[in-house]
C-alpha positions in Angstrom: -31.6 25.0 32.7 -29.4 22.2 34.0 -31.3 22.0 37.3 -34.7 22.1 35.5 -33.7 19.3 33.1 -32.4 17.2 36.1 -35.8 17.7 37.8 -37.6 16.8 34.5 -35.4 13.7 34.1 -36.8 12.4 37.5 -40.3 13.2 36.5 -40.2 11.6 33.1 -38.0 8.5 33.8 -41.1 6.3 34.8 -42.3 6.8 31.2 -39.0 5.7 29.7 -38.2 9.3 28.6 -34.7 10.6 29.2 -33.6 14.2 29.6 -30.0 15.1 29.1 -28.1 18.2 28.1 -25.3 18.6 25.6 -22.9 21.4 26.5 -21.0 22.2 23.3 -17.8 24.1 23.4 -16.4 26.2 20.6 -17.8 24.6 17.4 -16.9 25.6 13.8 -20.2 27.3 12.8 -21.3 30.5 11.3 -22.0 31.8 14.8 -18.5 31.2 16.0 -17.1 33.0 12.9 -19.4 36.0 13.8 -18.1 36.0 17.3 -14.5 35.9 16.2 -15.0 38.7 13.7 -16.8 40.9 16.2 -14.1 40.4 18.8 -11.5 41.2 16.2 -13.2 44.4 15.2 -13.7 45.5 18.8 -10.1 44.8 19.8 -8.4 45.8 16.5 -6.7 42.4 16.3 -6.7 39.9 13.5 -9.4 37.2 13.4 -6.8 34.5 13.2 -5.3 35.7 16.6 -8.8 35.6 18.2 -9.4 32.1 16.8 -6.1 30.8 18.0 -6.8 32.2 21.6 -10.0 30.3 21.6 -8.3 27.1 20.4 -5.6 27.5 23.0 -8.3 27.2 25.7 -9.2 23.7 24.5 -7.0 20.8 25.6 -7.8 19.0 22.3 -6.1 21.9 20.5 -9.0 22.5 18.1 -12.6 23.5 17.7 -15.3 20.9 17.2 -16.9 20.2 13.9 -20.7 20.4 14.2 -20.9 16.7 13.3 -19.1 15.8 16.5 -21.7 17.6 18.6 -24.5 16.0 16.5 -23.0 12.6 17.1 -23.3 13.1 20.8 -26.9 14.1 20.4 -27.6 11.1 18.2 -26.1 8.8 20.7 -28.1 10.2 23.6 -31.3 9.8 21.5 -30.4 6.2 20.6 -31.5 3.0 22.3 -27.8 2.5 23.3 -28.2 5.4 25.8 -31.6 4.4 27.2 -30.2 4.2 30.8 -28.4 7.5 30.6 -30.7 10.1 32.2 -30.2 13.5 33.8 -26.6 14.2 32.7 -24.9 17.3 31.3 -22.5 16.1 28.7 -19.7 18.5 27.7 -18.7 18.1 24.1 -15.9 20.6 24.3 -12.6 18.9 23.8 -11.9 18.8 27.5 -12.3 22.5 28.2 -14.8 22.1 31.0 -12.7 22.2 34.2 -15.0 20.3 36.5 -17.7 17.7 36.6 
């Protein structure tokens, strides 16, 4: 997906269309709750323990709120980001280990 969107960003740039990816990390949503509970059931551990392990992987020390991911999307869709094209933007509290 990342390579395809980079190619697409080259193709659409002459038309003032930008193509960027948001790479969300663990975000407080119903889906993450489902993942936590499934892992807890499979491992026989408490959901709180699974959640804390996930949080411990994030340098920011917490999961994102969905509004934080939405803010990144809104920024990239705004005129302020009109010259940003072909990027993969991690919104993950610093968890991604490389550029």
